[in-house]
N, C-alpha and C positions, 0 to 999 in steps of 0.2 A: 839820269832818272833813277830814283831810289827804288829798290825792290819792295814788293808788297809786304814781305815778312819783316822788312826793316821798319816800316811804318807801324806795324802792329807791335813790334817789340818796343817801340818808343812809349807805349802806354802801360802803366802798371796793371797787373792782373786785377787788383781791387777795383780799378776804374772800369775795367772791361766787363767784369762779372757782378759787381755790386748791385746794380738795379734788378737784375734777374733774381739773384739770391734773396734780396730784401722782399721782393714781391712774393717769392715762393714761401719764405718764412712767415710773412704776414698771412698768407692764405692758409698755411698749415695751422697757425695759432688760432685763427678765426674758426676754422673747421673744428679743431679740438674743443674750443670754448663752447661752440654750439652743441657738439656731441655730449659734453659734460652736462650742459644745462638740460638737454633732453633726458639724459639718464637720471639726473636729480629730480626732474619733474615727474618722471615715471615712478621713481622710488617713493616720492611723496604721495602720489595718487595711490600707490599700492598700500602704503602704511595707513592712509585714511580709510581706504576700503576695508582693510583687515580690521581696523579698530571698529568701524561701523558694523561689520559682520559679527564681531564678538559681542557687541552691545545688544544686538537684537534679541537673543534668548533671555537676557537679564530683564529687558523691558517687558517682554511677554510674561515672564514669571512674576514680575512685580505688579502687574495690572490688577490681579485679584486683591492684593493687599491694600491697594489704593482705593478700593471701593468703599471702605468704611474706616472706623476708628482704628488707630494703631498706637502702640506704646512708643513714646518719644523719649528714649533713654538718654539722649545727649542734650536735651533741652535744659536750659537753666531754670532754677527754682524761681518762681515769681511771687510766692506768698509765704508767710510764716505765721505761726501761732505762738504767742508769747505766754509763758508761765501758765500752762494748762494744769488746773488742779483736779486731777483724776486719779483713781486707784488702779489704772491700767498699767501694764508693763511693756506693751509693744505699740509702736506707732509707725505708720508708713506714709509715704508721699509718692503719688503716682501721677504722671503726666501722659495724657493721650491727645493725639491730634487727628484732625480730619483733613483730607485733601482739599476740601472747599473752604478751609480757613478756621474751622472751629478748634477750640482747645479747652480741655478739662483738666484742672488741677484738683486732685482729691486727697484729702487727709483721712486716714482711718486709724481708729484706736481699738484695741482688743484687750479684754480682761485676761487674767491668768486662765490658761486652758484654751486660749484662742477664741473666747466667747466675744462676739461683736459687741462693742460698747458705744461707739459713736462714729459719725462720718460727716465730713464737710466738703462740699464740692463747689468750686468756682468755675463756671462755664462761660467762656467768652464765645458768644455766638458768631457763627460764620454763615456762609451761604447755604449750608446744609440744614440750618434750623428751620423747622416747620412751625409757622406762626399759628396754624390751626390745631396743633397737637396740645394735649393737656399735659403740662409738666408734672402734675400730681401722679399720673400713671407711671412715669419713669421713677419718681420718688418712691412710690409704693413697691415697685419691683426691687429697688435697692434696699429697702428696709427689711431686716432679717425676720421680723415678727409680723410682717404684712404680706409679703409676696405680691401677688397680682390682685389682691383683694381691693375692694372699694375703700375709699378714704372719706372721712368726714371731718369737718372743720372742728378745731379745738381752740378757737380764739386767736388772738394776735399777741405778739411780743415786740417790744420796742428795742432798738439797738442804734448804734451810731450810723448805720446805713438806712435807718428808717424802720417802719413797721414791717414785720414778717408775719405771714399767715402760718398758723400752726395746724397740722393735720394729724390724724391718728386713724388706725384701722376701725372700720365700722364694728360696733359692738364691744370695743375695748372699754373696760371699766377703769374708772379713775380712783386711784388710791387716795385715801383721805387721812390715814393715820400714819404717824411716823413708824418706820420699821416694817410697814406692810407693803409689799410689792404689788404693783398694779396687776390687773388681770391679764389674760392672754392678749398678745398684740399690744403691749403697753408702751412700746417705743414711740417717741414723739417726733414727728417730722416738722420741718420748717422750710419755707420757700419764699423767694422774692425774685422778681424779674425786673431789671432796670432797662429803660429804653436808651439812655445816653449816659455812659457807653452801653453797647449791647452786651448785657451781662446778666447772668442768672446765678444766684447763690442759694444753695439748698443743702439739705442734709437731714440727719436724724440723731437722736440720742436715746439710749436705753439706760442711762445712769440716773440714779435718784430713786428714793423710796416712794415718791408721790409725784403727781403731775406738776404741782407748784414748784417743787424742787427742780424738776426737769426743765421747766420754763426758765427758771433763773439760770440754770447751767447753760442753756442754749443762748440766752442773751449775753452771758459772760463770754462764751466761746466766740460769738460774733464780734463783740467789742475788742477781743484780743487778736483778731485777724488783721494783719498788716501786709503792705505791699513791699516787695523787695525789688522788683523790676517791672516796668510798665511795657516793655517791648516796643519802645518808640511810639506809644499811644498816649498823647498828652491828655486826652479825655479821661482815660483810666487813672492816670496819675492825679489829675485834678479831683476826680471823684473820691479817691482814697484820702487825699489831703483835706478835703472838706469834711469827710467823715471823721477824721482824727480830731477835729475841733469839737465834735459832739460825743467823743468817747466817754463812756461812763466808767464807774468803779465796780470792781468785783471783790471788794474787801470781805463781804459777808453774804455769799449767795443765798444761804438759807433764810436770812432775814429779809433780803430783797424779794424773795419769792413770796413771802407772806404779805409784804407791804404793797407789791404791785399787782398781785394776782387778782384781787377783787376788781381791778379795773380791766385787766386784759382777758380774763377768761370769759368765754361765750356761753358756757353752760353753768347753771347754778351759781351766779355771781355772789360773792360775799359782800354784804352791805355794812357800812360803818354805822353803829348805833342801833337801837331797837326801833321797831316799827310802832 
């Protein structure tokens, strides 16, 4: 009979201990993998919580700014004015946005000495727009010679975008002689609201020695307004494309003022021929 130790010696150590060692190694590897996964999950949750915590004060601080209009310095230019014939030396382009979707692109021109000369605003209406508000009140507040005073109609003017209503401060006198500046509050405002696309074009001009010249200058300014980018709005692109087909000429603003003013002016119209 063979001794017990001889039977055990007949098997290699690898055969006698391999199943136990393999099981232990597998168990250790599995445990380490679970521990690492738990640690990574906890680290990820900690990073997310810290990031959310850091963002809370910024959101609270930015809430008041989102309550109204804010300058959009990084927005791309959407419009351009080509070949403006003015005697001003400075021009600015400003874009402001509203959290509810509105956008205003504003051109401003100033004469030497920073005297306001003209302004053109293209307002793409958003949910913030009040359908019951009178747009003439906002226009009056923007006009340097009108302030918050009441406005009165001053006829209409034709452009590639259609007819624009003209307004001026109540009591402003109309200059009728060349070289004679109009009376106090002589700046001429213009306004038009379009339903499709939801758009409002308005502004004012203080350039010109008489109202007829101002009207011609306003019509020429509107005809030279072009679209650079529609902002993925096909209706806006189509509106400007159709307007370009009706674009008029600005070769001689002073002559055009005399030729069209007898039709467009609402007060004291000039008639052709003698009565």
